[in-house]
N, C-alpha and C positions, 0 to 999 in steps of 0.2 A: 537668664531664662526669660522666655516671652510669655507674659501673662495672657489670660483669656481676654481681659479688658483691652490689652494692646492689640490683640488680633482683631477683636470686634470693631475697633476704631480705625483699622487700616483703611487707607484710601484706595478704592478700587474703581477702575474705569472699564466698562464693557463697550467694545467697538464692533458693530456688525450692521450691515445694511438691511438685514432681514429682521423685521420687527418681532416676529415670533421667537427668534433666537435670543434677542435682547430680553424679551419678557421672561423666557424660560430661565436664563442665567440669573437675572435679577431676582426672580422668585426663589431660586435655590439659595442665593446668597443672603437675601434679607431674612428668609425663614430660618436660616442657620444662625442668625444673630449678627451678621455684618451690618454696620450702621451707615457707613459712608460709601454707598454704591451709587455711581452715576453712569450715564451712558451717552453715546453719540452714534448716529448712523452715517455721519459724514467723516470718512477717514482723513480728510484734509484738515480737520480741526484737532486731531489727536496731539500733534507736537505742540501747538500753542497751549492747549489745555494742560499738558504735562509740565510745560515750562512754568505755568502759573500755579498748579496744585501739587506737583511732585508726587504722583501716585506711587503707592507701594506695589501695585500690581495692575497690569493692563491686559485684559482678555481680548485678543486681536484676531478677527477673521482675516483670512488671506485673500479671498475672492470678493472684491467690492468694486463697484463702478467708480470711475474717476480717479482712484488711487488704490493700488494693491497693498496688501499687508507688508510686502517686502519694501515698497517705497516708504511706507509709514516708518518702518524700522530704520531706514536710512536717515529719515528726518530726526528720529529720536536719538540717533548716534551723535548728532550735532549738539544735543543737550546733555546726554549722559556720557560719562567717561567710563567706558568698558562695560559695565553691567547694565543690561537692558531688562527692566522688570516686566518682560513680555511673556505671556502664556498664549501660544498660538492655538487657534481653533480652526480645524480644517477637516473635510471629508476625503481629501485627496492624499492617499498614502505616499505618493511620489513627492509631494511638496514638504513633507515633514522634515526630512533630512536637510533639504534646502533651507527651511526656516531656521533650524538650529544653526546651520552654517552662517545664516544672515544675522545671528545675534540673539534669537529667542532662547529662553532658558528651558522651556519644556513645551509640550503640546498635549492637547486633548482632542479626541476624535468626535466627529459627527456620525450618527446620532449620539446624543450625550448619554453617558452613564453617570447618573447623579453622584454615586459613591466615588467614582474615579475623579470626577470634576472637583468635588469638594476636597478630596485627599490631596490632589496636586496643588490646588489653590492654597491649602493650609501649609503644605511643605514649602512652597515658594515664599509665602508671607513670612514664615518663621526665619528662613534664611535672610530675606531682605531686612526684616526688622532687627535680627541679631547683628547683621553687618553694621547697621546703623548704631546699635548699642556699642559695638566694638570701637567704632570711630569716636563716639562720645567718650568712651572709656579711655581711649588713647590720649585724648586731650588732657586728662587728669593724671596720666601715668607719671609725668615728671615729678609731681608732688608726692605720689605714692611710692616711687622707687626708693625713697630714703628708708622705708620699712618694707623690705622685700617679702618677709613672711606675711605681713598683712596684705600686701599687694597680691601675692599668689593665692592667699585664702579668698580674697574677694573675687579674683578671677575664676577660681574653681566654683564658687557658689553661683556665679552668674551664668556659667556656661555648661556645667555638668549635665543639666537636664536636657540639652538639645541632642538630637540624633546625629548632627554633623560632628566631624572631628575638628578640634581647635588646638593649635600648637603655639607656644611662645618660644622663639629662638633668639639667642644672642647673635647679633648681626656679625660680630667679629669672629667668635669661636665656633659659631653655628651649633652651640650646645643647646639641647632641648631643655629649656628652663622649666616648662610644665606643659601638660596636655590634659584635656578633659576626658571624661569617661567615654564619650563618643569615639575619641581617637583610640582608646584601648579596645573597645569593642570592634571597631573597624579593622584594626591590624592584629588583634589577638595577643596583645601584651598586657601585663600589669603596668601600672603607672611607673613603678620603679624600673621595670624591665624596658619600657619604652625610652626612659631617660638614659638608661645604660646602653641601649642599642645605638642611639644617636641618629642624627639627621642623615648621615651617609648611608646607614643600613636600610632605613625605611624609604629612601629615595627623595628626601627633601633637600639634601645638601646642594645638589646641582641647581635646583630651582631657586634656592635661597641665594646662591652666588649670583645667578642671573638677575635676581631682584636687587641684590646689593649693588651690582655694577650698573644698574639702569640710571640714565641721566635724569629721570623724572624726580619731581619734588618728593621729599620723604613721606609726606602725608597722602600722596596720590595713590588710590587703590589700583590694583591690577588683577585681572581674572585670567587664569590659564587652565588648560586641561592637561592631565598627565596620569601617571600610574604610581601608586605607593606599594611598597613591599610589605607583605604580611609576615608574621612570625613563622608561618608554615611554608614560606617561600612562594606562595601564590601572590598575584598582583591584583590590586583593586583599581579600576578606572575612577578617577576623581576629577572634580572641578574645584580649583583652589582659588580663593579670594585672598590676595596678599594685602597687608597694610603695614607700613613702616612708621614707627613712632620714636621720638627722641626721649631719652631719660638721662639722669645724671651719670655722666661718665660713659655714655655710649647710646646705641640705638637698639631697639627690639623689633623683631619681625613677628607679626601675627599672621598665621595662616589658618583659614577656615576651609576645610576640605569636605566636599559633599560627594557621597557615593553615587555615581551615575551609571552603575551596572545595568539597571533596568533600561535606561535610555540607550546605552550602547547595544544591548541585546535587541531592543526594538528597532534600532537603526539597521543592525545586521539583518533582522528579519525582513524589514522593508526592502532592503537592497536585494535580498533573495527573492521576495515576492515580485519585485520589479523586473526580474530576469527569468524566473522559472515558473512554470505552470503549477498551480497549487494542487491540481488533481493528480497529474501523472509524474510530477517532478522533472519533466523534460524542459529544455529551454523553451521559453515562450516566444511569441512573435518578435518582440523587441530584441532579445538576445540572439534569436535565430538570424535575423537580418544583420545584426552587428557581426556575428560569426561569419556569415556569408560574405560580407564586405571585406573582412580581414583575409578570408580564404582567396577571394578574387585578387586582392592586392598582392598576396604571396604568389599566386599562380601567374600573375602578370610578369613578375620578376623571373620565375622559374620556368615559364612557358609550359605550365601544366594545364590540364583541362579540369574544369569543375562541372559536376553534374548535379542538378537539382531534381529530385523526384517529389512530385506533389501527389499525396495519397488521400483519397476519401473513401470511407466505408460505405458500401452500397447498402441502401435500405436500413441504415442505422436508425433513422427516425422512427420506423415501425417498431423496432425493438424498444426504443426509449418510451414510446407511447403505450405499448402493450404491457411491458414488464415494469415500467416506472423509471423515474430519473435515477434512483439510487442504483438499480441494476445496470442502467445505461452507463453511469459513471464507472462502475466496476468493470464493464466491458472495455471501456476506454483505457483503464489502468492495465488490464491484462494485455490488450493489444499493444500498448506502448512498450511493455516488457518484451513481447515477441519481436517488435521492431528492433529493439536493441540487439537481439540475437542475430539480426541479418547484416549488421555492419561491423566494420573494424573499429578499433579504438580511436583512430584518428578521424573517423567520420562523425558527423553530427546528426542527431535526431531531434526534431522539434515539433511542438504542437502549436499550430497557428490559430486554433479556435474550433469549438464544436468537435466534429469528427474529422477535421482536416489536420493531416500531419505532413511533414516534409523531411527529406534527407538531403544532406550535403555530402557529396562523395568526391574525393580527389582521385582522378582516373588517369590512365594512360590514354593514348590516342585512339584506343579501340572502343567503339560503342558497345561491344558485346559485354563489357563489364557492367554497364548500366542495365542491360537486359537481364543479366544474371541476378542482380540485386532485386530488380522488379519481380522476377520469377520467384526469388526466395521469399519476398513479402507475400506474394500470392500463396505460396506453399504453406507459410506459417498460418494462414487462415483456414487451411483445410481441416485442421483439428478443431472440434467444437469448443466453444467457450462454456464453462460451467458457471452459471450465475445463480447461486443459491438453489441448485438442483435443476435449473432450467438449462437445457442444452441448446446452444445457439450457434448456428453456422452462418458466417458472412463472407462476402467477397469484397474486393477493393478495385477501384478504378484509379489508374496511375498515369500521370502525365510527366514527361521527361523533357527538360530543356538543358542546353549545354553552354558553358562559357569556353571560348569566345565565339563559338559558331552562331549562336542564336542571339545573345545579348551580352553586354559588357558591364552592366550595373545590376545590383541585387534586386531592385524593385521590378525591373523589366524581366529579369530571368525567372523570378517566381511567378509573375503574371503569365508569362508564356507557358510555364509548366502547368499552371492552373488551366489555361486554355486547352492545352493538350489533354489534361485530365478530363475536361468536359467532352472532348471528342471521344475519348475512351469510353466514357459513360454512354454517350449517344450511340456508340457502336455495339452496345449490348452488355456493358459492365463486365467485371472480372477480366480486365485486360489492361494494356498499356498502349500509349501512343507517344511518339516523339513529336515535338513541335517542329513545324516546317515553315520556311519563309513564305511559302505559297498560300498560307492561310490568309483569308481576306481580312483586311484591317478593320472593316466595319463589323465583321463577325466577331473579331477579337474584342473590340470595344463593347459590343453587345454582351458577350460572354462575361467580360469583366464586370459590367454593370449588373448583370443578373446575379453573379456570384456575390457581389457586394450587397445587393438587395436581400438575398437570402439570409445573410448574416445580420442585416440591419435591425430587424425586429428583435432578434434574440439579444443583440448587443445594446438595445435601447438607444438606437441612433435616431429614431423618429421622434418628432415633437409636433405640437399643434400651435399654430398662430390663430388669431381670431380677428376678423374684420367686422366692425359694428354695422348694424342696420339702423337707420334713424327714421323715426316717425315724422312724416312731412308736416303734420298738423301741429305737433307739440315741440318738435326739435329734440326730443329725448331719444336715447338709445332704446330701441324696441327689441333688440336681440343681437346676436352675432353669428357669423358663419365660421365654422372651424375649417382651417386650411392646413393640409399636411405639408410639413417640411422635413427634409432629411439632412441631418448634419453628418455628412460622410467623412470619416477620418481621412485626413490628407487632402480633402477637396473643399471642405467648408460646406456652406449651405447649398443644397441642391433643390431646385424648385420642381413642383409636380410635373410640369410639361416635359421634363427631361426623363422622368422615371416611371410615372404612372402608366404610360402605354406598355412598358415592359412588364409591370405588375399585372396588367390586364391580360397580356398574352400568356404569361406563365401561370396565372391563377393565384399568384401571391396576393392579389387585391382582396381576396376573400378574407384571409387571415389579417391583413393590414386593416381592412374595413371594420372587422370585428374589434380590433385594437382601438381604432379611432372612436367608435361608439363608446367603448368603456372609458377611454381617456377623456372624452368630452364630458361624460357623466361624473367622472372623478373630479374634473376641474370645476364643474358646477358646484359640487359639494364643497370644494375648497373655497371657492368664492363666497359661498354662503357662510361658511365657518369663519372666514376672515372679515366679515362685515360688509362685503360688497352687496350681498343680497342675492335674490333669484335673478339669474341671467339666462334668457332663452338662447339655446345653442342649436344651430342648424348643422347637420352632418350630411355630406354627400354620400349617396349609396349607388354602387355600380350595379349593372345588370347581372354580373356574375354572382353577386351576393344573393340575388333573388334565386338564380338558377341552381347554384352549387352550395350556398350556405344556408344557415338557419337564422335568417334575419330576425324573425319574431322572437325566437328563443334568446338570441344575443341581446336584443333590446330589453326584454323583460328581465334578464339576469343583471344587466348593467344598472337598470333603474332600481332594482331591489338591492343590489350590492352597495350602491352609494346613496340610497334613500332619496332619490330624485323625484320631484313631481313630474309626471309624464307630460304635462302641458309645457314644461320647459325644454322638451326635446323636439326638434324639428328634423324630419328626414326629407332631404332634397333629392329627387330622382329626375333623371333625364327622360325625355319622351321615348327614346329607344329602350331604356330600362323598363318603362311601363308597358311597352308594346311587345317585349320579348315573349312573354307568356301572360297575356292579358287576364285570363280567368284566374290563374294562380295569384297574380299580382293583386287583383281586386280582393281576393279572399284574405291575403296577408294584410293588406292595407286596412281592410274593414276591421280586422282583429286589433290592429294597432290603434285605429281610431277609437274603438271602444275603450281601449286602455287609456286614451287621452293624448296620444302622441299627435303632433301636428305634421301634415303631409304637404309638401310643395313640389312643383314641377320646375326644374332648373332649365335655363336656356330655352325658355318657351319661344316657339316660332321658328326654330331651326330644325326641328325633327319632322316626323311624318304622321303624327297622330291626328285622327279626325275628330271633329267636334262631337260626333256620335259616340266615340269611345271616351272622349274627355268627360262627358257627363256621367259615365259609368263609374269613374274612379272617385273615391272619397278624398278629393283634393281640397286643401284649405287656401293654398297660395299659388300664384303663378309668378315666375321671375322673368322679367323681360331681358332677353339676351343683350350683352354689351354691344353686339353688332348693330342693334337698333337704337342704342342710347348714345353711341359715340357721336353721331351727327344729327341728333334729334332736334337741335336748334337751327340747323341750316339745310337739312334735307327734307323736303315735304313728304317723300315716301316713307322715310324712317319715322317721321313724326306721326304720319297717318297710321302706321302699324302700331306704334306705341299707344296712341289714343284708342285704337280698335281693341288692343289686348286689354287695356284698362277697362273700357266699356263692357267688353264681353265678360271679363272676370267678375266685375261688380254685379252684372246681371245674373251670374251664376253663384252669387254670394261668396265670392273668393276675394282675398286681398291680393294686392299686386306689389311686387318688389322690383325696382329697377337697379341692375348692377352696372358697375363701370361708370358711375357718375363722378366726373372729375372736375367740373366747373360749377360755379354758382348759377350760371345761365341754365345749364342742364337741370340742376335742382329746381330752379324757379319754374321752368317750363313744365316739368313733370308734376310739381306741386300744384300748379294752376289747373292741370288736367286731372287732379285727384288721384295721382299715384300715392299709395299708402306709405310705402317705405322706400328709402334709397340706400344704396351701398356703393362705396367707392372712395377714391383718393380725396375727393372734395372734403369729406369729413375726416377720414382716417385711413391710413394704410393698415395692412394686417399687423397685429401687435402680439408680442409674447403675452402669456397669461397675466403676469403681474401688472404690466403696463396697461393692459385692457381693463383690469379691475380698477386701477387708479382712474382711468378715463371714464368709466361708468360712474364712479363716485363724483368726479368733477362735473360730468354732464348732468347728473341728478340735481346738483346745486345750481348750475348755470347752463341750462339747455341751449342748444343752437337756436338762433333767432329764426323762427318759422313764420313770422308775420308776413302777409301778402301786402304789396304796395297798395296805396289808396287808389281805387279805380274811379273814384268820383271826380278827381281833379283833372281838368282838361290837359291832356299830355300830347305834345307835338314832338315828333322825331324828324330831324333834318339830317340827310345823308348826302355828303358832298366831299370830294377829295381835295377841294380847295379850302384851306383853313381860313382864308380871308372872307370867303363867301359865308362859311359857317359862323364866323364872328359877327358879320353884318346882320345875318338873319337872326342870330341869337339876341342881339341888341334890339332888333326890330320887334320881335314877338314877346320879349320879356315884359314889355310895358302893358301887354294884354293879360297879364297874370296867368299865362300858360306855364305848365311845367315843360321846359324846353330841353330836349335831349339832342346831342349832336354826335355824329359818327363820321369818320373820314374814309370808311370803306363799307361795303356790304357786309363783310364778316363782322365788323363792330356793330353794324346795324342789327344783325340777327341777334347778337348777344344782348343788346339793349331791349329788343323786342321781347326776349325771353324773360328779362329781369323786370320789365315794367309793362303795365297795361296801357299800350299806346293807342290813341284814338285817330290821329291824323299823321300821315307820313308825307314829307316833302323830300323828293329825291332828284339828284342830278342825273342826267341821262348818260353822259360819257364819263365812265370811270374805268380804271384798270381792272382787268380780270372778269368783270361782270357789268353789263350795262344797267341803267336804271330800270328799263322795262323788264329785263330778265330778273332783276332783284324783286321788283314788285309783283311779278308773276308768281314767284315762290312765296312771297308774303301773302298773296291772296289765298293760296292753298292752306297755309299754316295759320293765318290770322284773317279770315275772310271778313270780319266785322270792321276792319280798319278802313279808313278813307285814304286812298293812295293818289298822290299828285306828283307829276313830273314838272320840274322847274329847270329848264336848260336853254342855253343859247345855241347849242350845237346838236342837231338831231335830224334824223330822216323822218319826214312827216308820215310816210307810209307805216313805219314800224310803230309810231305812236298811235296813229289811228287804229291800227290792228289791235293794239293793246287796249285801247278804249272800247273797241267793239267786243273784245273778249271779256271785258269787265275787269281787266287787270289793273287799270288806272281809272280814276274818277275824273281828273281834269289834267290839262296840260297848260303850263304858263311859261312864258319866255323870259330870258335874261336879256338885258337888264330889266328890272321891275320897277314899278311905281309903288312906293312904300304903302301909301294909303289904300291903293287898289288891292295890293296883295294881302294886306291885313284884313280887308273886308272879305276877300275870297276865302281866306283861312277861317274867318269867323263863320261863313256860310258852310264850310266843310264840317266844322264841329256841329253846327245845327243839323246838318244832314245825318251825321253819326247818331246824335241823340234821338232824332225822329225815327230813323230806321230801327234803332234798338228798342224804342217804345212800341213800334208796330209789331216787332217780333214777340215782345213780351205779351202784348194783347192777344196775338194769335195763339200763343201757348196757353193763355188763360181760357180762351174760347174752346180749345181742344180739350182741356181738362174739365171744363164745365159741361161740355157735350158728352 
């Protein structure tokens, strides 16, 4: 018997990468009295920890980064012989059977049911600890066997209290020497009746013989699954732990049998759920495709024709929304029953999801058979459906594709039938269409994408990633932008550029946009609850959400539902969205502004809004489009546009965000020109919610270095594609205590100019891709305060003089140079810079004073 003290001292390890799950399980265990509970979030440490501590129970999550639960169990098998003390934790029903096959003893489901969790943990610990007792007991059996009566009495006292069945068998005769009360209850015998029935009757003899003939050492335990025969001739599925011990004059087999009926039923239920639709009882998508694959294989040998009918109920959504989901489900159940009446026994009816059904028909070469079935389905819909007294009449659109005429694999065949169904719906509903090879490939791809998108929201295939925005003055994360991602089954992650235009065209963007707002608010609440704190999240809003949706109502509802501070929500609109209906947009935005929501304009500079309209909108932020940021350090026009947007926004009391910042040079240039926030790969790519939360916490403790370089130290930039010249000039000017920067190309020169406050530039004239005068002409537009000098032995005098006359360069010096003279000329150039800067500062002071 296992005492309460022994249970409470059991060694338990909790393994889960999610801290909230670890905390919940530890809370349940500790508050129930378990004293030796430890945890790890790194699955790679489980096997070493178990080798050291020999845990009595390991609660193991299956889905973990770095190493899955299945891999952990493989490592544990190298330590444990047979019995793995593993209780699997998973939310995926399909993985439970696989976990048991991999060696787990039982499973619990997410979300946790505390009573179920504690019950299963106690049961497993009792079995584990009892097995340990039996091993300890077997070591003393040789001494006790001299007095069999005392031996059996001690055995009975130790094990009668457990719920498992325990048997003692003589290894030679297979006589049942004794059994506990658990064995009697399990098999429906009295103790004497069980001994009289014998091992052969109850189904232990064959297993005992296999154990006796094993080449393993006598003391080595063995775990098997089998069935035992009850007195009423029914069988009980059991898990038997065998142990062989020596005694005077022979050997004894100890068998501990645990009833696993519940596990077997659960496994059967899971297998059924994995293949059949829980609502209608029809084959689900998985089983339907497997059946279609087998049908095609058979048809290939028999030269048969396979027909797939793809069926969608017209206007089912309206019924579902008006009468409620419960009556909608009842309608689907009734419709599935009518479908069964339309086909033969050898045909297959399946539900692929939502209101989508499909049929697999084995036909002759005559297409008319498929037409007859399609018409039979349509006819079945003529009679009204009775939904709790509500009479509902629906129609169906049907698409038909055939093997081998249209396709030879299941996926393509169903896809073509789906495309034909869409054509039937476009033609006016309540009809059918055959797939034809003449259908445009792009149209089919578009239809396939559209159909998948319509299912994506209902099937929870969308998720949000988040890209940080960093304050350029503090280096801290100032907020994030939510970015929609689609994890499309069978395709993986799909990016917005591939599917957002389709959602815009079809109007799905309104529903998805509402979901994004709610999901963003929900995530903000989760971050706050998890200790990340308040994180400002920006959400992109489409023009159709303004025109067709209730943006204000959706925002208010989401904020209230998740208890979010309105100042933490940002709405980013494009200029086209603002201008679609300016008066209505102004009214909506004013209401949201009063609520506290932040409003920004995305991709500013690429639309067509005028400044007169811009000042009407209650806008807090402008986001510089990536098109102007990408070349902001090398293109004077882009730099001028960026500076103009920053200046205009600040004059209108708006903040500015630059998106698409990918380099330190871009960051530094925008920071120097007082851009408020940057967003882009330079700081971080878009991240999943958990990773973003971790980054926020990390950044809070160690913000990005946002300090500007010291502008007071005289800084000289030398640009020359000859590394020997660069080295010579660097040695020459280093003795004058300048900060000397060197670049082997104009591109590198632009980067250094963005990163450092350069006062004087010395540039070679003849360089690949861009001459010195061309380089300095661009520098003049972007950094007009710099003193620009050409130093070259190969140049056309006319081009240099022209550059001097236009003010692009300050001086021209020739190679080779005199060191002392050149040093003096550079010293004068710095004096010219400081004098010009002082005169400008005085002029500004005079203007301000006047």
